[in-house]
C-alpha positions as CSV (number, residue, x, y, z in Angstrom):
1,X,0.0,0.0,0.0
2,X,1.5,3.3,-1.1
3,X,1.6,6.1,1.4
4,X,0.1,9.3,0.0
5,X,1.8,12.4,1.4
6,X,-0.4,15.4,1.6
7,X,1.1,18.6,0.6
8,X,-0.1,21.8,2.1
9,X,0.7,25.2,0.5
10,X,0.0,28.4,2.4
11,X,1.0,31.8,1.3
12,X,0.8,34.8,3.6
13,X,0.2,38.0,1.6
14,X,-0.1,41.6,2.5
15,X,3.6,42.1,2.7
16,X,5.8,42.9,-0.3
17,X,7.8,39.7,0.5
18,X,5.3,36.9,0.8
19,X,6.6,33.8,2.4
20,X,5.1,30.5,1.2
21,X,4.7,27.8,3.8
22,X,5.0,24.4,2.2
23,X,5.5,21.3,4.1
24,X,6.2,23.4,7.2
25,X,5.7,21.7,10.5
26,X,2.7,23.0,12.5
27,X,4.8,24.5,15.3
28,X,7.0,26.5,12.9
29,X,3.9,27.7,11.1
30,X,2.4,29.0,14.3
31,X,5.7,30.8,15.2
32,X,5.8,32.5,11.9
33,X,2.2,33.6,12.1
34,X,2.8,34.9,15.7
35,X,5.8,37.0,14.5
36,X,3.7,38.5,11.7
37,X,0.9,39.4,14.1
38,X,3.3,41.0,16.6
39,X,5.0,43.1,13.8
40,X,1.6,44.3,12.6
41,X,0.5,45.3,16.1
42,X,3.7,47.2,16.7
43,X,3.3,49.1,13.4
44,X,-0.3,50.0,14.2
45,X,0.5,51.1,17.7
46,X,3.7,53.2,17.3
47,X,3.5,54.2,13.7
48,X,0.8,56.9,14.0
49,X,2.4,58.2,17.3
50,X,5.8,58.6,15.6
51,X,4.2,60.3,12.7
52,X,2.3,62.7,14.9
53,X,5.5,63.5,16.9
54,X,7.3,64.3,13.6
55,X,4.4,66.6,12.6
56,X,4.6,68.4,15.9
57,X,8.3,68.8,15.7
58,X,8.0,70.3,12.2
59,X,5.1,72.6,13.1
60,X,6.4,73.9,16.5
61,X,5.9,77.7,16.4
62,X,8.9,80.1,16.6
63,X,9.2,82.0,19.9
64,X,7.9,85.6,19.8
65,X,9.8,88.8,20.6
66,X,10.9,89.3,24.2
67,X,8.3,91.0,26.4
68,X,9.4,93.7,28.9
69,X,6.1,93.7,30.9
70,X,6.8,92.9,34.5
71,X,8.5,94.1,37.7
72,X,12.1,93.8,38.6
73,X,14.7,94.4,41.3
74,X,18.5,94.9,40.8
75,X,21.9,96.3,41.7
76,X,24.0,99.0,40.1
77,X,27.5,100.4,40.4
78,X,29.2,103.4,38.7
79,X,30.8,106.8,39.2
80,X,29.5,110.4,39.6
81,X,30.6,113.9,39.7
82,X,29.2,116.9,41.6
83,X,29.6,120.5,40.6
84,X,28.9,123.5,42.8
85,X,28.8,127.3,42.6
86,X,29.7,129.0,45.8
87,X,28.8,132.5,46.8
88,X,29.6,134.5,49.9
89,X,28.3,137.6,51.7
90,X,29.8,139.7,54.5
91,X,27.7,142.4,56.2
92,X,28.9,145.7,57.8
93,X,30.1,145.4,61.3
94,X,32.9,146.3,63.8
95,X,35.7,143.9,62.8
96,X,35.9,144.4,59.1
97,X,35.5,148.1,58.3
98,X,35.3,150.3,55.2
99,X,35.7,148.3,52.0
100,X,36.9,145.1,53.7
101,X,33.4,143.4,53.9
102,X,33.1,143.8,50.1
103,X,36.7,142.6,49.5
104,X,36.1,139.4,51.5
105,X,32.7,138.7,50.0
106,X,34.1,139.1,46.5
107,X,36.9,136.6,47.2
108,X,34.5,133.9,48.6
109,X,32.7,133.0,45.4
110,X,33.8,130.4,42.9
111,X,33.1,126.9,41.5
112,X,34.3,123.5,42.3
113,X,33.9,119.8,41.2
114,X,34.5,116.4,42.8
115,X,34.2,112.8,41.7
116,X,33.3,109.7,43.6
117,X,32.1,106.1,43.3
118,X,28.5,105.2,43.7
119,X,26.6,102.0,44.2
120,X,23.1,100.8,45.2
121,X,20.0,99.2,44.0
122,X,16.8,99.8,42.0
123,X,13.2,98.4,41.8
124,X,10.6,99.1,39.1
125,X,7.9,97.8,36.8
126,X,7.4,98.0,33.0
127,X,4.4,97.7,30.8
128,X,4.7,97.0,27.0
129,X,2.3,97.7,24.2
130,X,3.7,96.8,20.8
131,X,7.1,98.4,20.8
132,X,6.3,101.1,23.3
133,X,7.5,100.4,26.9
134,X,6.4,102.5,29.8
135,X,7.8,102.1,33.3
136,X,8.3,103.5,36.8
137,X,11.6,103.1,38.7
138,X,13.0,104.1,42.1
139,X,16.6,103.8,43.1
140,X,19.0,104.6,46.0
141,X,22.8,104.9,45.7
142,X,25.5,105.7,48.1
143,X,27.4,108.7,46.7
144,X,30.0,110.7,48.7
145,X,31.5,113.8,47.1
146,X,33.1,116.9,48.5
147,X,33.7,119.8,46.1
148,X,35.5,122.6,47.9
149,X,36.8,126.1,47.1
150,X,39.4,128.1,48.8
151,X,41.0,131.6,48.4
152,X,44.2,131.8,50.5
153,X,46.2,134.5,48.9
154,X,44.1,137.7,49.3
155,X,44.7,140.7,51.5
156,X,42.3,143.2,53.0
157,X,41.9,146.6,51.5
158,X,45.1,147.8,53.2
159,X,47.1,145.5,50.9
160,X,48.9,144.0,53.9
161,X,46.5,142.1,56.2
162,X,46.1,138.5,54.8
163,X,42.8,136.6,55.0
164,X,41.5,133.2,53.8
165,X,38.0,132.1,53.0
166,X,36.9,128.6,52.0
167,X,33.7,126.8,51.2
168,X,32.8,123.1,50.8
169,X,29.7,120.9,50.1
170,X,29.4,117.2,50.9
171,X,26.9,114.8,49.4
172,X,25.9,111.6,51.2
173,X,23.6,109.8,48.8
174,X,21.5,110.1,45.7
175,X,18.0,108.7,45.2
176,X,15.5,109.1,42.4
177,X,11.9,108.2,41.4
178,X,11.5,108.3,37.6
179,X,9.0,107.4,35.0
180,X,10.6,105.8,31.9
181,X,9.5,105.6,28.3
182,X,11.3,103.5,25.7
183,X,11.2,101.5,22.5
184,X,11.6,97.7,22.8
185,X,13.2,95.8,19.9
186,X,13.0,92.2,21.0
187,X,15.7,91.9,23.7
188,X,16.9,95.5,23.4
189,X,15.3,98.5,25.2
190,X,16.3,102.1,24.6
191,X,14.7,104.6,27.0
192,X,14.6,108.2,28.3
193,X,13.7,109.0,31.9
194,X,13.1,111.9,34.2
195,X,11.6,112.6,37.6
196,X,12.4,113.6,41.2
197,X,15.8,113.4,42.9
198,X,16.7,113.4,46.6
199,X,20.0,113.9,48.4
200,X,21.5,115.2,51.7
201,X,24.2,117.8,51.7
202,X,26.4,119.4,54.4
203,X,27.7,122.9,53.6
204,X,30.5,124.8,55.4
205,X,32.1,128.2,55.0
206,X,35.2,129.3,57.0
207,X,37.0,132.6,57.4
208,X,40.2,133.7,59.1
209,X,42.4,136.9,58.9
210,X,45.6,138.3,60.2
211,X,44.2,141.6,61.6
212,X,44.9,142.8,65.1
213,X,43.0,141.3,66.9
214,X,42.6,138.5,64.4
215,X,39.1,137.6,63.2
216,X,37.6,134.2,62.5
217,X,34.2,132.9,61.6
218,X,32.1,130.2,60.0
219,X,28.7,129.3,58.7
220,X,27.3,125.8,58.2
221,X,24.1,123.9,57.4
222,X,22.9,120.4,56.6
223,X,19.8,119.9,54.4
224,X,17.8,117.2,52.8
225,X,17.2,118.4,49.2
226,X,14.6,117.6,46.6
227,X,15.5,118.3,43.0
228,X,15.0,117.1,39.4
229,X,16.7,114.4,37.3
230,X,16.7,113.4,33.7
231,X,18.7,110.9,31.6
232,X,18.7,108.0,29.2
233,X,19.8,104.4,29.0
234,X,19.9,101.0,27.2
235,X,18.9,97.7,28.6
236,X,19.4,94.1,27.2
237,X,17.7,90.9,28.2
238,X,20.3,88.2,28.7
239,X,17.6,85.6,29.5
240,X,13.9,85.6,30.3
241,X,14.5,86.8,33.9
242,X,17.9,88.6,33.7
243,X,18.7,92.0,32.1
244,X,21.7,94.2,32.1
245,X,21.8,98.0,31.6
246,X,23.9,101.1,31.1
247,X,22.5,104.5,32.2
248,X,23.3,108.2,32.4
249,X,21.6,110.6,34.8
250,X,21.9,114.3,35.6
251,X,20.3,115.8,38.8
252,X,20.0,119.4,40.0
253,X,19.2,120.7,43.4
254,X,18.4,124.1,44.9
255,X,20.9,126.2,46.9
256,X,21.8,125.5,50.4
257,X,22.4,128.6,52.5
258,X,24.0,129.2,55.9
259,X,24.5,132.2,58.2
260,X,27.3,132.8,60.7
261,X,29.5,135.6,62.0
262,X,33.1,136.8,61.9
263,X,34.3,137.8,65.4
264,X,37.5,138.8,67.2
265,X,38.7,138.9,70.8
266,X,38.0,142.6,71.1
267,X,34.2,142.1,70.6
268,X,34.2,143.1,66.9
269,X,31.9,141.1,64.6
270,X,30.5,141.0,61.1
271,X,27.6,138.8,59.7
272,X,28.9,136.0,57.4
273,X,26.8,134.2,54.9
274,X,27.3,131.7,52.1
275,X,25.5,129.4,49.8
276,X,26.0,126.7,47.2
277,X,23.9,124.8,44.7
278,X,24.9,121.3,43.3
279,X,24.6,119.4,40.0
280,X,25.3,115.7,40.0
281,X,26.0,113.7,36.9
282,X,26.5,109.9,36.9
283,X,27.2,106.9,34.7
284,X,26.3,103.5,36.0
285,X,25.8,99.9,35.0
286,X,23.3,97.5,36.5
287,X,21.8,94.1,36.5
288,X,18.1,93.3,37.1
289,X,16.1,90.2,38.0
290,X,12.7,90.3,36.3
291,X,9.7,88.6,37.9
């Protein structure tokens, strides 16, 4: 009796490379089918996800221009100069006689300048609409300067009796409160500013002469002053929360006046007065943290 061997031919289609299964043992056929099913499941599961991720990567929007809206706090350091105009007055009396009060007063006036470092901090807020940036800022800086003027070579009206007269003005700090208006160009901000300035000054005038008996006198005053300020600056955003800046300011303050007297051991005296204004100019650099 002749054995008849059955031949089974199975072809899996749906893939560009179809694999015929001819005379394949049942266990092997099941393994091949399982592999095809697993591959199809992986393709259906991860294929659309990968495609969507690729679409998102391609379609991610470009970041917009930097926005200056927000509040900030920061530190600054720089240098400043203070300029003064001194004036002096001597009234009639019993020590300086005749033309001498006018001679002394005329020698006591003059100008002086002094420079000094400054450093401090600032706090403020900005609001941006398009390219227009509006802001308000307050700052406080330590600033010590001491412009002084002296006339040590004059003589009284007799051409023989020497006298000296000197004046000085000391500043202790500078503070301002200022609106700002600027133009923002992405991470760059150029602005102008102006507002109110504050400082404290100490003023002193001194006089001595070589008369017989010799005369001496002084006048002094300390004041908290309120003045004006104006300036301009440039600021750059290093990162979303950090900016750096460079700034110039000028501030002007009213006169500080003082009254005293010139006296001698013999009971003679003359009223002595003096005054000084002050202009402060500064250049400083700063760094801000923006909230």
